[in-house]
C-alpha positions as CSV (number, residue, x, y, z in Angstrom):
1,M,-21.0,-0.5,-11.9
2,T,-18.0,2.4,-13.2
3,E,-15.2,1.7,-13.9
4,R,-14.2,4.5,-11.0
5,A,-16.5,2.6,-8.3
6,Q,-14.9,-1.1,-9.1
7,I,-11.4,0.6,-8.7
8,V,-12.3,2.2,-4.9
9,E,-13.4,-1.4,-3.8
10,F,-10.5,-2.9,-4.6
11,I,-9.6,-3.9,-0.7
12,F,-13.1,-4.1,0.7
13,K,-16.9,-3.2,0.1
14,D,-17.9,-2.6,3.4
15,E,-18.4,1.4,3.2
16,A,-17.0,2.1,6.7
17,F,-14.0,0.0,6.2
18,K,-13.5,0.9,2.6
19,F,-13.3,4.7,3.8
20,E,-10.9,3.7,6.7
21,T,-8.4,1.9,4.4
22,L,-8.6,4.7,2.2
23,R,-8.2,7.2,5.0
24,A,-5.1,5.6,6.1
25,A,-3.7,5.4,2.7
26,G,-4.2,8.7,1.9
27,F,-1.4,9.6,4.5
28,A,1.2,8.5,2.5
29,G,1.8,11.6,0.8
30,D,2.3,13.4,3.9
31,A,4.6,10.7,5.0
32,G,2.2,9.7,7.8
33,A,1.8,6.6,6.3
34,D,3.5,3.5,4.0
35,I,1.0,2.3,1.1
36,G,2.7,-1.0,1.4
37,E,1.8,-1.0,5.5
38,V,-2.0,-0.3,4.4
39,I,-2.4,-2.9,1.8
40,A,-0.4,-5.3,3.8
41,T,-2.3,-5.0,6.5
42,T,-6.0,-5.0,5.2
43,S,-5.2,-7.7,3.3
44,R,-5.2,-9.7,6.8
45,I,-9.2,-8.4,7.3
46,S,-12.0,-10.3,6.6
47,E,-14.7,-8.1,5.0
48,G,-16.7,-7.1,7.9
49,D,-14.8,-8.3,11.2
50,E,-14.7,-5.2,13.3
51,E,-12.4,-7.5,16.1
52,G,-9.9,-8.3,13.1
53,W,-9.9,-4.7,12.0
54,T,-8.7,-3.7,15.3
55,S,-6.0,-6.7,16.2
56,E,-4.6,-6.5,12.7
57,W,-4.3,-2.5,13.2
58,R,-2.8,-2.7,16.6
59,A,-0.2,-5.4,15.6
60,T,1.1,-3.1,12.9
61,A,1.0,-0.5,14.9
62,E,3.3,-2.5,17.7
63,R,5.6,-3.5,15.1
64,I,6.0,-0.2,13.8
65,A,6.6,1.5,17.4
66,K,8.9,-1.7,18.6
67,R,10.7,-0.2,14.5
68,G,11.0,3.3,15.8
69,E,12.4,2.8,19.2
70,T,15.4,0.6,17.8
71,W,16.5,3.5,14.9
72,R,18.9,5.2,15.1
73,P,19.7,7.7,12.1
74,S,23.1,6.3,10.5
75,S,26.2,8.7,10.9
76,A,28.6,9.7,8.0
77,E,31.4,6.7,9.3
78,D,28.3,3.9,9.1
79,D,27.4,5.0,5.7
80,M,31.1,4.8,5.0
81,N,31.5,1.8,6.4
82,A,28.8,0.3,4.8
83,L,30.3,1.1,1.4
84,I,33.9,0.1,2.3
85,A,31.5,-3.6,3.1
86,A,30.1,-3.2,-0.4
87,Q,32.9,-2.5,-2.0
88,K,34.8,-5.3,-0.7
89,A,31.9,-7.9,-1.5
90,L,32.1,-7.0,-4.8
91,A,36.1,-7.4,-5.5
92,R,35.6,-11.0,-4.5
C-alpha cells in the first residue's frame, strides 16, 4: 500500500463510506462543512454500519440546525460589553 493510500484510509476502509467522508470534508473549503464536525461524526460510525451512518449524520444535522435557530449576530454593543467584562475580569 502506498503512503497516499494509507492517508486516504484514515477513517474508513469501505469505499462508499470513505468517498462520502472525503466528499463531506471537501465542503470545508467553501464553509459548507467543518472538518472537525466531519471527523467527530464519522468517529462515531462503525465500519460498514449504514444505519449508524444515517443516524449519526442525522444527529449532527439536528444539532447544527438547532444551533442555527438560536444564533444571532452580535452587535457592536454586545462586543463592547464582552470586552469590558473581560477587562474587568483581568483587572481582579
